[in-house]
N, C-alpha and C positions, 0 to 999 in steps of 0.2 A: 469495420473495425478489424484490423489484422495486425496484431503484434504479439510478441512474446517477451518474457522477462527471465532473467536469471534469478534463481532463489538463493538465499544466503546459504542454504544447505544443498546447493547444486552438487550432484554426484557425478563423477567422471566414470565412464565405462568404455570398453573397447568397442570400436566400430567393427563392422564386418571386414573392413580392409586391414584391421590390425592396429590402427591408430586410435588415439583417444577420442572419445565422443563425449559430449556434454549433455546432460539431461536438463531441458528447459521446460518452461510452462507456457502453454498457449493461452491467450486471452481473447480469442476470437469468439464470436457468437455461436459458430458451429461447433467449436471445441473448447468451451470455457474450462480453464484450469486443467486441461488434459496435458500430461507431460509427453515430451518427445525427445528422442536422441538425435543429435546432429553431429556429424564428424567435424572435427576442428581442422582437418586437412582440406583446404579449399578445392583441390583437384578432385577429391573424392565426391564431395557433395551428397553423401548418403544422409538419408532422413528416414527415421522409422518411429512409429508411435511406441511410447513406453507403456502407456496405460491402455486398457481396452476401450473400445468406443462406448460412448454413453447412449442410453436409450433416448428415444425421441422426446419423452416427457421431461427428462433432465435437461435436454438441449433447449426445450421451450421455457422451462422455469428458471434455470440458473442465471441467464443473462438479466432477467428482470430483478432477481434477488441481488445480483452484483450491482446493478444500477441503483437499487434502493439503498444498499449498503454504502455505496459511494456518496449518495446524496446525504445520508445521515452523517457520514464522516465529515463532509463539508460543513454541514450545519453545526456539528460539534466543534469544529475548528473555529467557526465564527463566534460561538458562545464562549469558548475558552479565551478568545481574543477580547471579547467584551468583559469577561471576568477579570482579566489581567488589567484592563483599563480602569475598572471599578476599584480594584485593589490599590492601584497606584493613586487614584483620586482619594480613597479613604486614608491612605498613608499620609498624603500631603495635608489633608484636612486635619488629621490627628496632630501633625506637627504644628499647624497653625493654631489649633486650640490649645496645645501645650504651651506654646510661646505666649499666647494671650493670658493664660492662667498664671504663668510665671511673671508676666508684666504686671498683672493685677495684684498678685500677692507681694511681690518684691519691688515693684516699680514706683 
């Protein structure tokens, strides 16, 4: 797993070459959530870590925690979808019962 992402609060900094660099976040297993600076000038290609390295225990624990968090977020999304369906079904049932009540009382 080797990718990075921009944060909504990505901060721009100067690269060693004098051009702007962008702080991004690594999501690799070796460097989970570790920020790094990358130069926006393609010819430069500078890369340097923004955060200090993590201890080996953090490197071992964090990927598992992130995996568990992602799994729980997926489960929550499924539960929220079910809740939305149940709410819709309850609303439809309420309308049907209301119409039947009106028909019984005034029909």
